N, C-alpha and C positions, 0 to 999 in steps of 0.2 A: 656525615654518617652515612655508613652503606645502608640501603635499603632493608629496610623488613623482610625475611626471609618469606616465600610465598608459602601459603598453606598448601596440603596435600589433598584435603578433603574439603569438599562443598556441600549447600543445600540449594537445591533445586526442584522444580517440582516435577514427579513423575506421573504419569499416565496406565496405571497397572494395569490397567487393559482399555481394548476399544469400548467406547459405550459412553455414556451422559457425563454432564459435567462434575458430578462428582467421584468421579473414577479419576482426579487430579489430587495428588496429596506430596507435601513435603517429604522429599528423601535427601540421604547422604551419600555422596559417591567423591569419586577423585578428581581434581582439579585437571581439566583438561591440558593438552601438551601443544603449544603452538608447532604446525609442520613449517618446512623452511620459507614459505612466503606468506605467513600467518602472522598474525599479533593475539594476544593474551590480554581482554580486558576485563577489570574489574568492575562486574556491572553495580550500577546507580539507578537505572530504569529500561525496560523492556515494556514494548508494545505486542498490544491484543488486536489479531488481526482474524479474519474470514479463515484464512489457511491452517491456520491454528486449532480451530473447531473443526474442520475437516478430519486434520492428522490424529486430534484427541478421538473420532468417531471412527477411526481405521480406513478413511475413506481417501488419503492425501501422506502416502507411504513419504519417508524421506529419503534424499537420495543413497545409494549404498556407502558412500565413502564421507556422510554425513551426521553430523550427531543426533541421535535418537530423541535428546531431549526438545520440546515444541519449543518454538521461539524463533522471528527471523529479523527482529530487528531490538539494539540494544544503544544506549549509551554509558557511555563509564568511562575510566582512565587505563590506557595502555600498561599495563605494566611488565610484559615480557613481547620480545619480537622475536621470528624466526630468523634464522641466519641470511637469506633472500632480501631480509626488507629492508629499503633503503631511506624512505620518506616519512615513516611514519614510526617514533621514535616512545620510549619508555617514560611516561610522564603526561603525552599527550592526551587530552581529551577531545572521544570521539564519537563522530555517530556510526554505527556500521550497520551495515545489511549481512545479516548471518546466511550461514547455510544450514542453520539449527543451534538450539543450543540457548537459544536467550533467556527460556526462565531460568534462570542459574545465577549463583552470586560470581561467577565467572565464566566466560564465554571465548570460542576462539572463533577470529573470522580473517578472511584473506584482508590484506593490507589495503590492495585496491579497491575494497569493497567501503573503506574506511573514508569518512570526511571527518574534517573537523566542527567543532559546533558553532552554529551562526552567532555573532554577535548577539551578547544581553540573553543568548537561552539558557536554561539549566535542563541538566540530565532528563526530565521527562520530558520538554519540550522539542530536546535534541533527537531524544529515542523515537520520538513519533514520526519522524521524518523518514527514514531510510525503506519502508515496504511501500507507502502512498506514493512518493516522489521519485524511486527508481520505477516502479508501476505507471505512473502516470507520463511522464516525460519518455519510456523509452513507446509507449502506445497510442498515447494521443498527439504527441510532437516526432516521434522518427516516427511510427508504422503508419498514424492517421495522417503525418505529415499536415497540419492544423501551420495556419502562417495566420500572419495580420492580416485583417478584413473579412476572414470566413467568419464559417458559423458551425456553432457544435450544439448537438443535446447529449448533457450530462444523465445517465439513470443512476438512480438513487443518491441524489444529490447532498445528503446530507450524512451519509456514511462517510468514512477517511478516504476513498479513493475520490468521492461525489465532492467532498468538500476542496481537496486538492486541484481535483481538473477543473472546479470554478475560477476558483483563484488564479490557478497560471494560465490561464485561458484568456481570462480578462488581461491581466496583466502584459500578456503579447500581442493583445489587440484583437481578442475575435470577440464575436455577439455569443452568449451564453444562454443557453435554454436549460433548464433543468427539472427532472421528476422527482417527487415524495410522495408519502405515503400520508401527508397531513397538509392542511392549510397552517399550520404553526410551523411544519417542517418547508413549506413553500416559502414560508415568511425568511425562516434564518438561510435559504436559496438566494432569496435577492437580498436579505443584510450581506449576503459575500460576496456580490457582485452581479450574481445573475441577470439578466436582459428579461427573463421569464422565467415562472415557474408553474408547473403542472402538478395539480392533486391528481393521481393517475386512479384513485378509489372514485373520484368521483366523472373523472373526463377521460374522453379517447386521446393519449397524448397525439398521436400520429394525427388528429382532427385537429388539436389545438398549437400545434407543429405547424400546421398549413396555414392556419389562419394567423398565425403570428408571424409567418414570414412571406404574406401574401402569395401564399402559392407556390414559392419557389422551392423550398425544403432546407436542409441545411446540409452543410458541407461535410460536415463528420458526424457520427453517432457512437458513444463510447459508453460498453455495454455491458453490467454484471451480471442482469438477468437469464439469459440466455431463451432457451427456445420460444417460451410464451411469447416474445419480446418479437420474434424474429421476422416476421411478415410487415406488423409494425416500424419495426424499423426502418426495414427495405423501403417504406413510404414516406418516412419522413427525410428521405435522403434526394439531394437536389444532381442536378445531370454529376458526374464525375465526382459522386458522395463517394466515401469510405465508410465502413461498417466497422468497429472495432471491437473486438469480444476480449474481453479479460477476465470474465468467469462466468460460470455457469451456475450459479444458487437455483434458480429453478426448473433446470432440465437441460439435458447436450444435445438432445436428439431431433432434429428438425425431420420430419415426416417425408413432406415435398414444399417448392415454392419453385414459383414460376422463373425459369431462369430470361424467358425473353424480357421481363423486367430489368434485371442487370446487364443485357445485352445494349437495350436499347438506351437505357442512362448512364452505359457507360461505369458501371459500380463496382465496386472495389469491396468485398468482404477478407477481412483478415483478421488477425487475434494474435498472443503468447501468452506464454507464462512465464515468469521469472524466474523460479528456482533450479528450475533443467539447464538454464545459460549456463556458459561457461565462467569461470574468473575472468576472464580477458573480456568477453564480452559485458557482462557487470559494472568490471572497470571502465568500460568505454563508457558507458553510460554515466558514474559516478563521477570523469573526467567534466561531461556534457554539464552535469548540474554544478559542478566546480565554478565552471566556466559562464553559466548560463543563469544559473537560478538564486545559489549561495549567494550572490552581490545584491538578490532582491533583499532576500532574508535579512543582509547583515543592515540593509535600509530601515528594515520594519515591518516589510511588506509581508502577504502571504503564507504566513505562520499557520501550523497547525493549531485546529481546535481543540482542545482539550474536553472531554466529556466528565471521566471520572477517573479517579487514580485508586487503585487496591494496591494494600500490601503484597510481597509476591506468595506469601500463605495463602492469601485469599483469591487464589486465580481462579477457582471453580467460582466464584461470586462472581468473577470480571468473565467467565465466560457465558455464563446466563445473562449477565448484560448484552452481551454480541449477541445472541441468540433472540433475544428481544426484541432487537431493533428499534429500541427506546430512545438508543443514543444520538446525539448530534456529533460528527469528530469521530476523536480518538479513546479509546479505552487504555488507560496503560496498568503497569503494574511497578512500584516502586522497589527496590533490592538494596541493600536487604529488609525485610519485612514480613 
């Protein structure tokens, strides 16, 4: 039998104006049409991420050629493919890093940014992968050049990025330290495989890293906090250490710092954002993940930690939970719902 025809309209989450979570509401609009290099996905689940909150607030506008609908990662079934797509076919179940549009019943994504569901994964767990796994692989292993036998400090150890970074760093042979905002969250970091966890509310993490490493410091710091942590991050780094900035949740402007410290210890300060990268660049990250990380996931190791799942219609509640920072791991949306 021929497949059922695709609908022309869909439900999605609209942000009617920049603002608090209550601006999110269900709306109806046209089903997107894939361009030659894209696939159309019938969405079964979508991830909720900090950039989604920033976009809702008006602080992170989508690129000019991207969907204005919020949502950077989905999982579901491919139902149509553009003319240039060769390796992803209708009927494939994929997890996709999108350029926007994830909070919807249908979403387009470049085929190069799609990966198969790992063995044993359902839609929610598959959709929890792309944003954090692309980000961590690119920043911790490509820019940060973390290698076996080195050490890393992961800030926000119970965030989606933190959980992924702890697991992958441990999997690939690094010693891992993490910060978190409560003793309970520190315990969660240790359970994920961290060698040490620091409650940043009750201890100076730079002093604790010095004690934990015998004064040597760590080879890499991956940070999502930003300016308030900058000086302490430099203090944490060993000779030839690398600070990798992946977000600036509490501020991006550093007034001044001592360049001599950078020179004396040959430090590298780097960082990146994911969304502005080209499809080719994201596709290269996807290929590296498929070769290096997907076998680990297929073997049942290093999977995402799902904290809560909401129906699509309750996206506002999901955003309020994200902003509370009460969660450990990922917050997800189930579609339809």
